[in-house]
SEROKOL-236144 format. One record per residue (C-alpha): x, y, z. Coordinates in steps of 0.02 Angstrom, whole numbers, padded with zeros to 5 digits, always signed. Layout:
! residues N
XYZ/...
END
This chain:
! residues 69
-02955-01025+00262/-03036-01052+00093/-03084-01230+00141/-03177-01161+00294/-03285-01037+00197/-03174-00885+00222/-03179-00781+00064/-03057-00652-00002/-02914-00726+00100/-02762-00614+00083/-02583-00653+00135/-02492-00506+00213/-02302-00481+00214/-02203-00586+00336/-02165-00497+00497/-02029-00521+00625/-01960-00698+00634/-02046-00746+00471/-02221-00729+00540/-02354-00779+00414/-02513-00675+00424/-02676-00710+00331/-02843-00620+00344/-03010-00657+00262/-03197-00622+00268/-03316-00750+00345/-03494-00688+00323/-03491-00521+00414/-03336-00559+00519/-03152-00537+00480/-03037-00678+00532/-02849-00658+00543/-02720-00788+00590/-02533-00790+00613/-02404-00925+00630/-02217-00925+00661/-02090-01042+00737/-02151-01011+00917/-02334-00963+00907/-02500-00979+00819/-02649-00863+00841/-02822-00835+00770/-02919-00674+00796/-03103-00650+00754/-03163-00471+00725/-03351-00451+00739/-03431-00316+00631/-03368-00144+00679/-03205-00201+00760/-03102-00204+00599/-03150-00100+00449/-03056-00202+00318/-02936-00346+00294/-02792-00222+00304/-02859-00151+00467/-02881-00326+00537/-02702-00369+00488/-02635-00212+00571/-02730-00248+00732/-02678-00430+00730/-02495-00379+00717/-02519-00271+00872/-02603-00415+00965/-02463-00535+00916/-02328-00415+00975/-02416-00399+01144/-02439-00588+01164/-02276-00657+01095/-02120-00599+01185/
END
């Protein structure tokens, strides 16, 4: 993320199945991504859709649980 201009990248605790979750700020957007042994996802939160990196991480965990079964 840092190589792509995403600042303040923060790694969040691994979730189920060792899921890696990282969120960062890119201009006014928040970008979160996850990766595990069966999936990879990237979520872009435009201004107003996630209030902080922690909020983005929480919402991304919910999205992942709905997408990955």
